[in-house]
PAVEXRO-617420 format. One record per residue (C-alpha): x, y, z; residue number from 0; residue in one letter. Coordinates in nm, 2 decimals. Example, Ala and Ser with C-alpha at 12.3 -4.5 7.8 and 13.67 -1.06 7.14 Angstrom:
// residues 2
+--------+--------+--------+-----+------+
|   east |  north |     up | pos | code |
+--------+--------+--------+-----+------+
|   1.23 |  -0.45 |   0.78 |   0 |    a |
|   1.37 |  -0.11 |   0.71 |   1 |    s |
+--------+--------+--------+-----+------+
// end
This chain:
// residues 396
+--------+--------+--------+-----+------+
|   east |  north |     up | pos | code |
+--------+--------+--------+-----+------+
|   0.13 |   5.46 |  -5.29 |   0 |    m |
|  -0.03 |   5.19 |  -5.53 |   1 |    f |
|   0.18 |   4.93 |  -5.33 |   2 |    r |
|   0.05 |   5.04 |  -4.99 |   3 |    n |
|  -0.18 |   4.77 |  -4.88 |   4 |    r |
|  -0.39 |   4.98 |  -4.63 |   5 |    q |
|  -0.46 |   5.26 |  -4.88 |   6 |    l |
|  -0.56 |   5.01 |  -5.16 |   7 |    m |
|  -0.79 |   4.85 |  -4.91 |   8 |    a |
|  -0.97 |   5.18 |  -4.83 |   9 |    v |
|  -0.99 |   5.27 |  -5.20 |  10 |    v |
|  -1.14 |   4.93 |  -5.30 |  11 |    s |
|  -1.38 |   4.98 |  -5.01 |  12 |    g |
|  -1.49 |   5.31 |  -5.12 |  13 |    h |
|  -1.52 |   5.21 |  -5.49 |  14 |    f |
|  -1.75 |   4.92 |  -5.37 |  15 |    m |
|  -1.95 |   5.12 |  -5.12 |  16 |    i |
|  -2.03 |   5.38 |  -5.40 |  17 |    d |
|  -2.12 |   5.12 |  -5.67 |  18 |    v |
|  -2.38 |   5.00 |  -5.43 |  19 |    l |
|  -2.48 |   5.36 |  -5.33 |  20 |    n |
|  -2.55 |   5.45 |  -5.70 |  21 |    s |
|  -2.77 |   5.15 |  -5.77 |  22 |    t |
|  -3.06 |   5.27 |  -5.56 |  23 |    g |
|  -3.18 |   5.53 |  -5.83 |  24 |    a |
|  -3.16 |   5.30 |  -6.11 |  25 |    v |
|  -3.33 |   5.00 |  -5.92 |  26 |    l |
|  -3.62 |   5.22 |  -5.81 |  27 |    l |
|  -3.66 |   5.35 |  -6.18 |  28 |    a |
|  -3.66 |   4.98 |  -6.29 |  29 |    v |
|  -3.93 |   4.89 |  -6.02 |  30 |    l |
|  -4.14 |   5.21 |  -6.06 |  31 |    a |
|  -4.40 |   5.05 |  -6.32 |  32 |    v |
|  -4.42 |   4.71 |  -6.17 |  33 |    p |
|  -4.47 |   4.84 |  -5.82 |  34 |    l |
|  -4.67 |   5.15 |  -5.91 |  35 |    g |
|  -4.41 |   5.40 |  -5.77 |  36 |    l |
|  -4.48 |   5.77 |  -5.80 |  37 |    s |
|  -4.19 |   6.04 |  -5.82 |  38 |    n |
|  -4.28 |   6.15 |  -5.47 |  39 |    g |
|  -4.25 |   5.77 |  -5.34 |  40 |    q |
|  -3.90 |   5.74 |  -5.52 |  41 |    i |
|  -3.79 |   6.09 |  -5.40 |  42 |    a |
|  -3.90 |   6.00 |  -5.03 |  43 |    a |
|  -3.71 |   5.66 |  -5.05 |  44 |    a |
|  -3.38 |   5.82 |  -5.18 |  45 |    l |
|  -3.41 |   6.11 |  -4.95 |  46 |    t |
|  -3.45 |   5.89 |  -4.64 |  47 |    a |
|  -3.16 |   5.67 |  -4.78 |  48 |    y |
|  -2.93 |   5.97 |  -4.80 |  49 |    l |
|  -3.03 |   6.12 |  -4.47 |  50 |    l |
|  -2.97 |   5.79 |  -4.29 |  51 |    i |
|  -2.62 |   5.75 |  -4.45 |  52 |    g |
|  -2.52 |   6.11 |  -4.40 |  53 |    s |
|  -2.66 |   6.20 |  -4.05 |  54 |    l |
|  -2.50 |   5.89 |  -3.92 |  55 |    s |
|  -2.14 |   5.98 |  -4.02 |  56 |    q |
|  -2.07 |   6.23 |  -3.75 |  57 |    p |
|  -2.16 |   5.97 |  -3.49 |  58 |    l |
|  -1.94 |   5.70 |  -3.66 |  59 |    f |
|  -1.66 |   5.94 |  -3.70 |  60 |    g |
|  -1.68 |   6.00 |  -3.33 |  61 |    l |
|  -1.65 |   5.62 |  -3.27 |  62 |    l |
|  -1.35 |   5.58 |  -3.50 |  63 |    a |
|  -1.16 |   5.86 |  -3.33 |  64 |    d |
|  -1.20 |   5.67 |  -3.01 |  65 |    r |
|  -1.07 |   5.34 |  -3.16 |  66 |    l |
|  -0.76 |   5.52 |  -3.30 |  67 |    h |
|  -0.55 |   5.26 |  -3.49 |  68 |    g |
|  -0.84 |   4.99 |  -3.50 |  69 |    r |
|  -1.07 |   5.20 |  -3.73 |  70 |    a |
|  -1.03 |   4.98 |  -4.03 |  71 |    l |
|  -1.23 |   4.71 |  -3.86 |  72 |    l |
|  -1.52 |   4.96 |  -3.87 |  73 |    l |
|  -1.46 |   5.01 |  -4.25 |  74 |    a |
|  -1.46 |   4.64 |  -4.30 |  75 |    a |
|  -1.78 |   4.62 |  -4.12 |  76 |    i |
|  -1.93 |   4.91 |  -4.32 |  77 |    g |
|  -1.85 |   4.76 |  -4.65 |  78 |    v |
|  -1.98 |   4.40 |  -4.55 |  79 |    a |
|  -2.30 |   4.57 |  -4.41 |  80 |    w |
|  -2.37 |   4.71 |  -4.74 |  81 |    m |
|  -2.31 |   4.39 |  -4.93 |  82 |    g |
|  -2.53 |   4.21 |  -4.69 |  83 |    l |
|  -2.82 |   4.45 |  -4.70 |  84 |    f |
|  -2.82 |   4.51 |  -5.08 |  85 |    y |
|  -2.84 |   4.11 |  -5.11 |  86 |    s |
|  -3.16 |   4.14 |  -4.91 |  87 |    l |
|  -3.29 |   4.41 |  -5.11 |  88 |    v |
|  -3.24 |   4.21 |  -5.42 |  89 |    a |
|  -3.43 |   3.92 |  -5.26 |  90 |    l |
|  -3.72 |   4.12 |  -5.13 |  91 |    a |
|  -4.06 |   4.01 |  -5.30 |  92 |    p |
|  -4.24 |   4.33 |  -5.23 |  93 |    s |
|  -4.21 |   4.72 |  -5.18 |  94 |    w |
|  -4.32 |   4.67 |  -4.81 |  95 |    a |
|  -4.04 |   4.43 |  -4.76 |  96 |    l |
|  -3.79 |   4.62 |  -4.97 |  97 |    l |
|  -3.82 |   4.95 |  -4.84 |  98 |    l |
|  -3.72 |   4.87 |  -4.49 |  99 |    p |
|  -3.41 |   4.68 |  -4.61 | 100 |    v |
|  -3.32 |   4.94 |  -4.85 | 101 |    f |
|  -3.32 |   5.21 |  -4.57 | 102 |    l |
|  -3.10 |   5.00 |  -4.34 | 103 |    i |
|  -2.82 |   4.96 |  -4.59 | 104 |    a |
|  -2.68 |   5.31 |  -4.59 | 105 |    p |
|  -2.58 |   5.28 |  -4.23 | 106 |    l |
|  -2.29 |   5.07 |  -4.37 | 107 |    g |
|  -2.19 |   5.37 |  -4.59 | 108 |    s |
|  -2.22 |   5.60 |  -4.30 | 109 |    g |
|  -1.99 |   5.40 |  -4.12 | 110 |    l |
|  -1.73 |   5.35 |  -4.39 | 111 |    f |
|  -1.70 |   5.72 |  -4.51 | 112 |    h |
|  -1.55 |   5.90 |  -4.20 | 113 |    p |
|  -1.32 |   5.61 |  -4.13 | 114 |    v |
|  -1.20 |   5.57 |  -4.48 | 115 |    g |
|  -1.13 |   5.95 |  -4.54 | 116 |    t |
|  -0.92 |   5.95 |  -4.22 | 117 |    a |
|  -0.75 |   5.62 |  -4.28 | 118 |    s |
|  -0.65 |   5.72 |  -4.65 | 119 |    a |
|  -0.43 |   6.00 |  -4.51 | 120 |    a |
|  -0.29 |   5.80 |  -4.23 | 121 |    l |
|  -0.18 |   5.54 |  -4.48 | 122 |    a |
|   0.06 |   5.78 |  -4.65 | 123 |    e |
|   0.11 |   6.05 |  -4.39 | 124 |    p |
|   0.39 |   6.22 |  -4.61 | 125 |    d |
|   0.17 |   6.24 |  -4.90 | 126 |    r |
|  -0.17 |   6.27 |  -4.73 | 127 |    a |
|  -0.33 |   6.51 |  -5.01 | 128 |    s |
|  -0.24 |   6.25 |  -5.28 | 129 |    s |
|  -0.35 |   5.97 |  -5.08 | 130 |    a |
|  -0.68 |   6.14 |  -5.00 | 131 |    t |
|  -0.73 |   6.22 |  -5.37 | 132 |    a |
|  -0.69 |   5.85 |  -5.47 | 133 |    i |
|  -0.94 |   5.76 |  -5.21 | 134 |    f |
|  -1.20 |   6.01 |  -5.35 | 135 |    f |
|  -1.15 |   5.91 |  -5.67 | 136 |    f |
|  -1.21 |   5.55 |  -5.61 | 137 |    g |
|  -1.56 |   5.64 |  -5.47 | 138 |    g |
|  -1.64 |   5.86 |  -5.78 | 139 |    q |
|  -1.52 |   5.57 |  -5.99 | 140 |    a |
|  -1.77 |   5.35 |  -5.82 | 141 |    g |
|  -2.07 |   5.62 |  -5.85 | 142 |    l |
|  -1.99 |   5.62 |  -6.22 | 143 |    a |
|  -1.98 |   5.25 |  -6.29 | 144 |    l |
|  -2.24 |   5.16 |  -6.06 | 145 |    g |
|  -2.56 |   5.28 |  -6.26 | 146 |    p |
|  -2.43 |   5.13 |  -6.58 | 147 |    l |
|  -2.40 |   4.78 |  -6.42 | 148 |    l |
|  -2.72 |   4.82 |  -6.22 | 149 |    a |
|  -2.90 |   4.93 |  -6.54 | 150 |    g |
|  -2.79 |   4.63 |  -6.73 | 151 |    f |
|  -2.83 |   4.37 |  -6.45 | 152 |    l |
|  -3.17 |   4.51 |  -6.32 | 153 |    a |
|  -3.30 |   4.57 |  -6.69 | 154 |    g |
|  -3.25 |   4.19 |  -6.77 | 155 |    r |
|  -3.30 |   4.03 |  -6.42 | 156 |    f |
|  -3.50 |   4.29 |  -6.21 | 157 |    s |
|  -3.40 |   4.35 |  -5.87 | 158 |    s |
|  -3.23 |   4.01 |  -5.83 | 159 |    i |
|  -2.97 |   4.10 |  -6.08 | 160 |    g |
|  -2.81 |   4.34 |  -5.80 | 161 |    i |
|  -2.70 |   4.03 |  -5.61 | 162 |    i |
|  -2.36 |   3.99 |  -5.80 | 163 |    p |
|  -2.27 |   4.35 |  -5.72 | 164 |    l |
|  -2.37 |   4.29 |  -5.36 | 165 |    a |
|  -2.17 |   3.98 |  -5.32 | 166 |    v |
|  -1.85 |   4.16 |  -5.46 | 167 |    l |
|  -1.84 |   4.40 |  -5.16 | 168 |    a |
|  -1.73 |   4.11 |  -4.94 | 169 |    f |
|  -1.39 |   4.12 |  -5.12 | 170 |    i |
|  -1.29 |   4.46 |  -5.01 | 171 |    p |
|  -1.45 |   4.39 |  -4.68 | 172 |    a |
|  -1.18 |   4.11 |  -4.64 | 173 |    a |
|  -0.91 |   4.34 |  -4.75 | 174 |    l |
|  -0.99 |   4.59 |  -4.48 | 175 |    l |
|  -1.02 |   4.33 |  -4.22 | 176 |    f |
|  -0.67 |   4.19 |  -4.29 | 177 |    f |
|  -0.52 |   4.55 |  -4.32 | 178 |    s |
|  -0.66 |   4.65 |  -3.99 | 179 |    s |
|  -0.37 |   4.50 |  -3.79 | 180 |    g |
|  -0.10 |   4.71 |  -3.96 | 181 |    s |
|  -0.31 |   5.03 |  -3.90 | 182 |    q |
|  -0.27 |   5.00 |  -3.52 | 183 |    a |
|   0.11 |   5.00 |  -3.55 | 184 |    g |
|   0.10 |   5.28 |  -3.81 | 185 |    r |
|  -0.12 |   5.50 |  -3.58 | 186 |    a |
|   0.12 |   5.48 |  -3.31 | 187 |    q |
|   0.42 |   5.58 |  -3.53 | 188 |    r |
|   0.26 |   5.87 |  -3.71 | 189 |    v |
|   0.23 |   6.19 |  -3.51 | 190 |    a |
|  -0.11 |   6.37 |  -3.58 | 191 |    r |
|  -0.05 |   6.65 |  -3.80 | 192 |    p |
|  -0.13 |   7.00 |  -3.69 | 193 |    e |
|  -0.45 |   7.14 |  -3.82 | 194 |    r |
|  -0.44 |   7.43 |  -4.07 | 195 |    a |
|  -0.56 |   7.77 |  -3.90 | 196 |    a |
|  -0.89 |   7.91 |  -4.01 | 197 |    p |
|  -0.87 |   8.14 |  -4.30 | 198 |    p |
|  -0.99 |   8.41 |  -4.08 | 199 |    r |
|  -0.99 |   8.46 |  -3.70 | 200 |    q |
|  -1.33 |   8.58 |  -3.70 | 201 |    q |
|  -1.58 |   8.50 |  -3.97 | 202 |    i |
|  -1.88 |   8.72 |  -4.03 | 203 |    a |
|  -2.20 |   8.54 |  -3.99 | 204 |    i |
|  -2.31 |   8.65 |  -4.34 | 205 |    s |
|  -2.02 |   8.47 |  -4.49 | 206 |    l |
|  -2.10 |   8.14 |  -4.30 | 207 |    i |
|  -2.47 |   8.17 |  -4.40 | 208 |    i |
|  -2.36 |   8.23 |  -4.76 | 209 |    a |
|  -2.13 |   7.93 |  -4.75 | 210 |    f |
|  -2.38 |   7.69 |  -4.60 | 211 |    v |
|  -2.63 |   7.81 |  -4.87 | 212 |    a |
|  -2.38 |   7.75 |  -5.14 | 213 |    l |
|  -2.32 |   7.39 |  -5.03 | 214 |    v |
|  -2.68 |   7.31 |  -4.98 | 215 |    a |
|  -2.78 |   7.44 |  -5.32 | 216 |    v |
|  -2.47 |   7.30 |  -5.50 | 217 |    r |
|  -2.55 |   6.96 |  -5.33 | 218 |    s |
|  -2.93 |   6.94 |  -5.42 | 219 |    s |
|  -2.84 |   7.01 |  -5.79 | 220 |    i |
|  -2.59 |   6.74 |  -5.80 | 221 |    q |
|  -2.79 |   6.49 |  -5.59 | 222 |    a |
|  -3.12 |   6.56 |  -5.78 | 223 |    t |
|  -2.94 |   6.49 |  -6.11 | 224 |    y |
|  -2.81 |   6.16 |  -5.98 | 225 |    q |
|  -3.14 |   6.06 |  -5.84 | 226 |    a |
|  -3.36 |   6.15 |  -6.13 | 227 |    f |
|  -3.17 |   6.13 |  -6.45 | 228 |    l |
|  -3.27 |   5.75 |  -6.47 | 229 |    p |
|  -3.64 |   5.82 |  -6.39 | 230 |    k |
|  -3.66 |   6.10 |  -6.63 | 231 |    l |
|  -3.53 |   5.91 |  -6.93 | 232 |    f |
|  -3.70 |   5.59 |  -6.82 | 233 |    s |
|  -4.02 |   5.79 |  -6.85 | 234 |    d |
|  -3.91 |   5.87 |  -7.22 | 235 |    r |
|  -3.91 |   5.52 |  -7.30 | 236 |    g |
|  -3.51 |   5.46 |  -7.28 | 237 |    w |
|  -3.40 |   5.12 |  -7.20 | 238 |    d |
|  -3.24 |   5.06 |  -6.85 | 239 |    p |
|  -2.91 |   4.99 |  -6.99 | 240 |    t |
|  -2.92 |   5.32 |  -7.18 | 241 |    l |
|  -3.03 |   5.54 |  -6.89 | 242 |    f |
|  -2.80 |   5.36 |  -6.66 | 243 |    g |
|  -2.53 |   5.46 |  -6.89 | 244 |    l |
|  -2.63 |   5.82 |  -6.89 | 245 |    l |
|  -2.62 |   5.85 |  -6.51 | 246 |    a |
|  -2.28 |   5.68 |  -6.52 | 247 |    g |
|  -2.14 |   5.94 |  -6.76 | 248 |    v |
|  -2.27 |   6.21 |  -6.54 | 249 |    f |
|  -2.09 |   6.07 |  -6.23 | 250 |    m |
|  -1.78 |   5.97 |  -6.43 | 251 |    g |
|  -1.76 |   6.33 |  -6.56 | 252 |    a |
|  -1.81 |   6.48 |  -6.21 | 253 |    g |
|  -1.48 |   6.27 |  -6.10 | 254 |    a |
|  -1.30 |   6.42 |  -6.38 | 255 |    i |
|  -1.41 |   6.77 |  -6.29 | 256 |    g |
|  -1.30 |   6.73 |  -5.93 | 257 |    q |
|  -0.95 |   6.64 |  -6.05 | 258 |    v |
|  -0.94 |   6.95 |  -6.27 | 259 |    i |
|  -1.09 |   7.18 |  -6.02 | 260 |    n |
|  -0.86 |   7.05 |  -5.75 | 261 |    g |
|  -0.57 |   7.16 |  -5.97 | 262 |    n |
|  -0.70 |   7.50 |  -6.05 | 263 |    l |
|  -0.80 |   7.58 |  -5.70 | 264 |    a |
|  -0.44 |   7.53 |  -5.61 | 265 |    d |
|  -0.34 |   7.78 |  -5.86 | 266 |    r |
|  -0.61 |   8.05 |  -5.89 | 267 |    f |
|  -0.81 |   8.01 |  -5.56 | 268 |    g |
|  -1.16 |   7.86 |  -5.48 | 269 |    m |
|  -1.36 |   8.14 |  -5.62 | 270 |    r |
|  -1.28 |   8.09 |  -5.99 | 271 |    v |
|  -1.34 |   7.71 |  -5.96 | 272 |    t |
|  -1.69 |   7.76 |  -5.82 | 273 |    v |
|  -1.83 |   8.05 |  -5.98 | 274 |    v |
|  -1.75 |   7.98 |  -6.35 | 275 |    w |
|  -1.84 |   7.62 |  -6.36 | 276 |    p |
|  -2.18 |   7.68 |  -6.20 | 277 |    l |
|  -2.28 |   7.96 |  -6.43 | 278 |    l |
|  -2.17 |   7.75 |  -6.74 | 279 |    l |
|  -2.36 |   7.45 |  -6.61 | 280 |    s |
|  -2.70 |   7.64 |  -6.67 | 281 |    v |
|  -2.71 |   7.65 |  -7.05 | 282 |    p |
|  -2.54 |   7.31 |  -7.07 | 283 |    v |
|  -2.79 |   7.15 |  -6.84 | 284 |    g |
|  -3.08 |   7.30 |  -7.03 | 285 |    m |
|  -2.95 |   7.14 |  -7.34 | 286 |    l |
|  -2.92 |   6.80 |  -7.18 | 287 |    c |
|  -3.30 |   6.81 |  -7.10 | 288 |    f |
|  -3.42 |   6.98 |  -7.42 | 289 |    l |
|  -3.23 |   6.84 |  -7.70 | 290 |    s |
|  -3.41 |   6.57 |  -7.91 | 291 |    p |
|  -3.07 |   6.40 |  -8.00 | 292 |    s |
|  -2.94 |   6.12 |  -7.79 | 293 |    t |
|  -2.58 |   6.21 |  -7.88 | 294 |    w |
|  -2.63 |   6.58 |  -7.77 | 295 |    v |
|  -2.80 |   6.46 |  -7.45 | 296 |    i |
|  -2.51 |   6.22 |  -7.35 | 297 |    f |
|  -2.26 |   6.52 |  -7.44 | 298 |    a |
|  -2.45 |   6.77 |  -7.26 | 299 |    a |
|  -2.51 |   6.55 |  -6.96 | 300 |    c |
|  -2.12 |   6.48 |  -6.94 | 301 |    a |
|  -2.03 |   6.84 |  -6.95 | 302 |    a |
|  -2.29 |   6.93 |  -6.68 | 303 |    t |
|  -2.15 |   6.66 |  -6.45 | 304 |    g |
|  -1.80 |   6.80 |  -6.51 | 305 |    l |
|  -1.94 |   7.14 |  -6.43 | 306 |    l |
|  -2.15 |   7.08 |  -6.13 | 307 |    v |
|  -1.96 |   6.79 |  -5.96 | 308 |    g |
|  -1.62 |   6.96 |  -5.97 | 309 |    g |
|  -1.67 |   7.19 |  -5.67 | 310 |    q |
|  -1.73 |   6.92 |  -5.41 | 311 |    h |
|  -1.36 |   6.86 |  -5.30 | 312 |    s |
|  -1.30 |   7.24 |  -5.29 | 313 |    v |
|  -1.58 |   7.32 |  -5.07 | 314 |    l |
|  -1.52 |   7.01 |  -4.84 | 315 |    v |
|  -1.15 |   7.12 |  -4.79 | 316 |    v |
|  -1.26 |   7.47 |  -4.72 | 317 |    y |
|  -1.50 |   7.36 |  -4.46 | 318 |    a |
|  -1.25 |   7.12 |  -4.29 | 319 |    q |
|  -1.01 |   7.40 |  -4.23 | 320 |    r |
|  -1.29 |   7.56 |  -4.02 | 321 |    l |
|  -1.36 |   7.28 |  -3.80 | 322 |    l |
|  -1.13 |   7.23 |  -3.47 | 323 |    p |
|  -1.23 |   6.88 |  -3.40 | 324 |    v |
|  -1.06 |   6.54 |  -3.48 | 325 |    k |
|  -1.01 |   6.40 |  -3.80 | 326 |    q |
|  -1.28 |   6.14 |  -3.85 | 327 |    s |
|  -1.54 |   6.36 |  -3.67 | 328 |    f |
|  -1.45 |   6.64 |  -3.91 | 329 |    a |
|  -1.49 |   6.44 |  -4.21 | 330 |    a |
|  -1.81 |   6.29 |  -4.09 | 331 |    g |
|  -1.96 |   6.62 |  -4.00 | 332 |    l |
|  -1.88 |   6.79 |  -4.34 | 333 |    i |
|  -1.96 |   6.49 |  -4.56 | 334 |    l |
|  -2.28 |   6.44 |  -4.35 | 335 |    g |
|  -2.41 |   6.79 |  -4.40 | 336 |    f |
|  -2.33 |   6.80 |  -4.78 | 337 |    t |
|  -2.52 |   6.45 |  -4.83 | 338 |    f |
|  -2.80 |   6.55 |  -4.60 | 339 |    a |
|  -2.87 |   6.88 |  -4.78 | 340 |    s |
|  -2.86 |   6.70 |  -5.12 | 341 |    g |
|  -3.11 |   6.45 |  -4.99 | 342 |    a |
|  -3.34 |   6.72 |  -4.87 | 343 |    i |
|  -3.32 |   6.89 |  -5.21 | 344 |    g |
|  -3.39 |   6.56 |  -5.39 | 345 |    t |
|  -3.70 |   6.50 |  -5.17 | 346 |    w |
|  -3.84 |   6.87 |  -5.26 | 347 |    l |
|  -3.77 |   6.80 |  -5.63 | 348 |    a |
|  -3.96 |   6.47 |  -5.63 | 349 |    g |
|  -4.25 |   6.60 |  -5.44 | 350 |    t |
|  -4.28 |   6.90 |  -5.68 | 351 |    i |
|  -4.24 |   6.68 |  -5.99 | 352 |    a |
|  -4.55 |   6.49 |  -5.91 | 353 |    d |
|  -4.73 |   6.82 |  -5.94 | 354 |    v |
|  -4.55 |   7.01 |  -6.24 | 355 |    v |
|  -4.38 |   6.73 |  -6.39 | 356 |    g |
|  -4.01 |   6.60 |  -6.37 | 357 |    l |
|  -3.87 |   6.77 |  -6.67 | 358 |    q |
|  -4.00 |   7.11 |  -6.55 | 359 |    t |
|  -3.84 |   7.06 |  -6.22 | 360 |    v |
|  -3.52 |   6.95 |  -6.36 | 361 |    m |
|  -3.50 |   7.28 |  -6.59 | 362 |    l |
|  -3.57 |   7.50 |  -6.29 | 363 |    y |
|  -3.32 |   7.31 |  -6.08 | 364 |    l |
|  -3.06 |   7.38 |  -6.34 | 365 |    t |
|  -3.12 |   7.74 |  -6.31 | 366 |    l |
|  -3.02 |   7.73 |  -5.93 | 367 |    l |
|  -2.66 |   7.73 |  -6.08 | 368 |    g |
|  -2.70 |   8.11 |  -6.10 | 369 |    v |
|  -2.77 |   8.19 |  -5.73 | 370 |    p |
|  -2.52 |   7.92 |  -5.63 | 371 |    a |
|  -2.26 |   8.10 |  -5.85 | 372 |    a |
|  -2.35 |   8.43 |  -5.70 | 373 |    i |
|  -2.29 |   8.27 |  -5.35 | 374 |    l |
|  -1.95 |   8.15 |  -5.49 | 375 |    g |
|  -1.81 |   8.51 |  -5.50 | 376 |    f |
|  -1.80 |   8.50 |  -5.11 | 377 |    t |
|  -1.51 |   8.22 |  -5.13 | 378 |    l |
|  -1.14 |   8.29 |  -5.11 | 379 |    p |
|  -0.97 |   8.40 |  -5.45 | 380 |    g |
|  -0.61 |   8.36 |  -5.55 | 381 |    r |
|  -0.45 |   8.52 |  -5.24 | 382 |    s |
|  -0.56 |   8.23 |  -5.03 | 383 |    r |
|  -0.43 |   7.90 |  -5.21 | 384 |    p |
|  -0.56 |   7.58 |  -5.08 | 385 |    l |
|  -0.42 |   7.23 |  -5.08 | 386 |    a |
|  -0.72 |   7.06 |  -5.23 | 387 |    v |
|  -0.78 |   6.68 |  -5.26 | 388 |    p |
|  -0.80 |   6.61 |  -5.64 | 389 |    a |
|  -1.14 |   6.42 |  -5.62 | 390 |    a |
|  -1.43 |   6.37 |  -5.38 | 391 |    v |
|  -1.76 |   6.16 |  -5.43 | 392 |    p |
|  -2.11 |   6.35 |  -5.45 | 393 |    a |
|  -2.31 |   6.09 |  -5.27 | 394 |    g |
|  -2.08 |   5.99 |  -5.07 | 395 |    d |
+--------+--------+--------+-----+------+
// end
């Protein structure tokens, strides 16, 4: 699979898209003092960013389904769009000019994600689950590395330091463009796989509500950690390189958690891979915020990322089985809801933080792992094994 040009093109695109996606929180934390930004302003900007990228995904998924084998052209445009507008973000001289450009950038992410998800499976139809896992892991690697790079560059050169990252996006965009020709022929040769039947012919409305609530709460926990870990430790006087590294450790551990949870879900069912990690994330998350030791904070943050970030792939696959729609549209709809619910949770957390303090909000947010775990008991257990992709992005 690693010699498959199309697969490697979408994986590299996913990596670069999420490198740029993950720089936003670090960039705003760096600019908070010189621009006089409040927690509410940062939360509103990041929430709008996530909502724009999320809610556009189903629409772009519909467009990709209509283009069939030429969808990689859309993926190339999405990556190039992100590179262009993040370059403009880096050059913006004021908040009034930076904000609108910052909010246009996520349209590229919204365009890329449903196309890339569907194209990864199409690249290796006989090993679609493995190919999709590689695709998702590429995004998580970008989310993990992005804060570290952004913290280092922005800490030394302010917002203009993001330009090298933005320019790098044009490399995978070119790879996607040149791979688009082979995708058309591949799409004609590969028959569309039959969709798996829903786990139940008729699903009680209470189970649907519980599942939606579970996705929304878990996404809010992960998205708020990702958005406000840099700001929280910036307020404590940490160097941007250090709090950027902390955010990267959180996301990197989440990628590992998804690999572990994907394998466990195949063996033991979804319930055990959701309930126990969410319960364990509560005391570990508390330790991350309350410990005075930097080493303990990093270790606890890594453990929390592994525990909180590991369920995303399992929940997305379960939701996909319930949607009798075409592949790109299904991916866009599911990922869009996940990211949008996380964005709303981030906005609420930031707004409340301006009243009661950011650390207080993060502590109470960590406690939401308990009701989320309770909701997880409604998921299938071992009697319903799932073929789960090994890694899916949080942000993404």
